[in-house]
N, C-alpha and C positions, 0 to 999 in steps of 0.2 A: 385522528383527524375527522372532523364532522363531515358527513356526506350531505351535499346540497340536495334538497328534495324539490320535486315539482309539485307544488300545492295548488289545487284548484278550489275556488270559492264559487258556489252557485246558489242563488236564491231559488227555492223549490216552488214552482208553480205548476201550471198545467202543460208541462212539456215532458218529453221522454227522449227522443232521438237528439234533440238540440242540447240536452244535458249530457247524455251518455257518450255520443260519438266523439266530441272533442277530447273528452277525458280518456277514451280508449285510444284515439289516434296519437295523443301526445304522451301516452304512458305515464299518467300521473302517479305519484307515490302516495298522495294524501288528498282526500276530498272533504270539504266542508259543505254540507247542505244547510243553507239558511232556511229554516222552516217556520212558517207562521203558526198561530194557535189553532186555526180552523180553516175549513174550506172557504168559508165566507171571507176570511182575511185575504185569501188568494184572489177572490173575485174583486174585492175592493182595490187590491193592489194593481189589478189589471184594468181598473176603471169600469168594471161591470156593475150591475145592479146589486147582485148578491142578496143575502139575507132571507129571512122567513123560511118557507118550506122548500124553496129551490135548493139551497145549500144542504139542508137536511136530507132531502131525497137523494142527492148525488154524493154525499159524504162517503158512503161505503164504497161506491164505484171508484171514486178518486183515490181512496186509501188503498184499494186493491192494486192499481197500477203504480202507485208510489212504492208499495212494497216490492213489486216486480222490478222497478227501477233500482231500488237499493240492492236487490239480489244480483242484478246485472252488474252494478258498480262494484259490489264486493267480489265478483268473480274476476274483475280485471284490475282492481286497485287494492294494494296491500291494506289500506285503512280508510274507512269512511266514517266521518263524524257528523252528528247532527248538532246544529247550533240554533237555539231558539232566537227568533228575531221577529219584530213587528214589521211585517212586510208592507203595512199600510202607512208607515212613517218614514219619510226620506231620511231624516236625521238618525233614526234607529239603524237603518241599513248602512248609512255612511259610517256611523260609529262602529258597528260590528265588523264591517269590512276593514276599516283602518286598524281595529284592534287585532284581528287575525293577521293582517299584514305585519303589524308590529311584533307579534309573537313569532312570526316566521321571517324576521328581518334578514336572516342569513340564507334563506331559501328563495327559490323562484316562485313568485305568486302570480297566478292568472285568475282573472275574475270574469265569469260568464255573465254578461249583462242582458242576455236574451232568455233567461230561464223562468221569469215570473212576472212579466208585465212592466208597465210604465214606471210606477213609483220605485220599485227596487232597481230598475235600470238606471234611473237618475241618481239615486243614492250611491249605487256601486260605481258609476262612472265618475262622480265627483270624488269619491274616495281614492280612485286611481290617479286623480290629478294632484292630490296632496303630495308636495315635494318630500315630505318626511316618510312616505311609503314608496316602495319600489314595486308596486303591483301593476300588472298589465291587463287592461280590459280587452275583451274580445266579444264579437257579435256573431251569432250563427244564423245564416240564412237557410230556412228550411226548403225542402223540395216542393212540398205541397201543404196547404192549410186544410184543417177540418172545420166543421161547423160547431161542434161541441168541444168543450174543454174540460167538463167535469166527468162525463162518462167515458171519455177517451182523450188522449192528448190533443192539444189544440193544433198541432202540426205533425208532419211525418217527414222522415228523411232529413238529410243534410246536403245542401247544395254547395255552400261555401262558408268558410270560417274566416272572418276578417278582424284584424286588430283595429280597435277603436282609437282614433286619434285623440289624444288628450293634451291639454295645455296646463303647464305647471301652475299651481296656486300655493301660496304659503298658508299653512294652518297655524293656529296659535302656538306659541312656544310653551314648554312645560311650565315656566314661571307664570305666564299669562293664564294658562288653564288653572293653575293653583289659586290665583287671585279670583278667577271666575267661580271656582268652587267655594271659596270663602264667601263671596257675595251671594251665591245661590243657596247657601245652607246656613240660616240664622243660628242653628245650634252651635256652629263654629264661632259665633261672635262672642260667646261667653269669655270674659276676661279681657276682651278687646273693645267691645261695643255693647253696652248694656241696654240701650234703648232700641228695642226691635220695631218700634213704630217709625223709625227714621233710618235712612241708609247709613252705612259706616262712613267714617271720615278717612281722608288720606292717611292721617296719623295711625289709625287703626290698622290699615293695610300694611304700613311699614313695620309696625310691631309684630304683626302676624308673620310677615315675610322673614323677619329676623329670627323669630322663634322656630320657624320651620326650615331654616337654612336655605331659602330660595337663593339661587345663584346671583341674581342681580343685586342682592344685598350683602354678598359675601365680603366685600371690602368696606362696608359701611357700618362699622361697629362703634364708632365714637362720634360725639357731637362735633360740629365744626367750630363752635365757640362756647363761651362760658354760659350762655343762656340755656344750654342743654338741648337746644333744638338743632337737629341735624338737617340743615337746609339742603345739603348735597343729597341726602336720602330722598327728599321730595323730587329733586331734579331727576335722579336715577329712576324713581318710580314712574314719573311722567314719561321719560324717554323710552324706557325698556318695556313698560307694561301699559299704562293707561292711555297714552296717545295712540299707539297702534290699535288698541281695543276700541277706542272711541272712533277712530277712522273707519273701522270695519262695522261700526254700529252695534258693537257688543255691550258697551257701557255708556252711560251718560255721566257727566261731571257737572255739578251745579253748585253755586254759591248759596249757602244758607247762613245769613249773618256773616261772621268772619270765618266760617268753616267751609271747606270744599268737600262735598259728599259725593259718593260714587254709588251708582245703582246699575244692576245688571238689566239689560233689556230682554225682551222675549227672544230676539235673535241671538243674544248672548247666552241665554239659557239653552237654546238649541245647540249652539256651538259647544258649550260645556258638555252636553250630553254626547255629542259626536266625538269629542276629543279627550274625554276624561281618562281614557286608557293610558294617556301619557304620564299619569301619576301612579300607575300600577306596574308591578313586575309581572313575569310570566305566570306566577302562582296566584295572581289577582290581589296581591298584597301591595300596600302603598310603598313606593320606593323611598 
């Protein structure tokens, strides 16, 4: 029988106590530290100026107390993992948190939204609103604030740990993410849509869905009539995939002559990045 783990996910910024104490108090079994590429990344994630010599001068000092934080965490937690994440990108944080929550779907997942500034906090909070994840966001109120964040943590002590209220939102289904993946990657069009200067047609999406065993096409294997055109497949594609994606602003559907072409929007590209883990298994292989 598998043991349910208490998993904590924390964007790593200029904090120490606000990261350590909730993990210690709640006796976490596993911790994921979402870590940016540089000190400058942390400053941009927190809305600071960052860049140039400022980050370079303070990189060593920041690294020193991050190493101390890891040592403290490893002394109270059986396992601490580092997960590379672009902390300056809301969708990157959203996608990484939902991915970790999906990997630990059978565990209790808690997400600290106060560990690294504004942008990671937004991405992590939205991730916990996704109804397909059962992750719980929490915010840590510090006892005092400091003036510097690079040479020392930006705050000290823990005054209160509060659960963040979230409101359920529906993320795209696996089938919808698979279609967004097709639209996002022209290399996948080979054999379905040869003209890369124009968006794919609905017919291309149907053929792709059939070949990749997407669930919404599971019962649509034969044409409705002798013309060879499966009109029911177009209705199913519209109902289960395209209409919901269009309502969320992820795709546009336009008439070009007699054809109906589908194109991924910038918002759709971001949604695909955030939820493409739905196409993968725990080993990172496509399901």
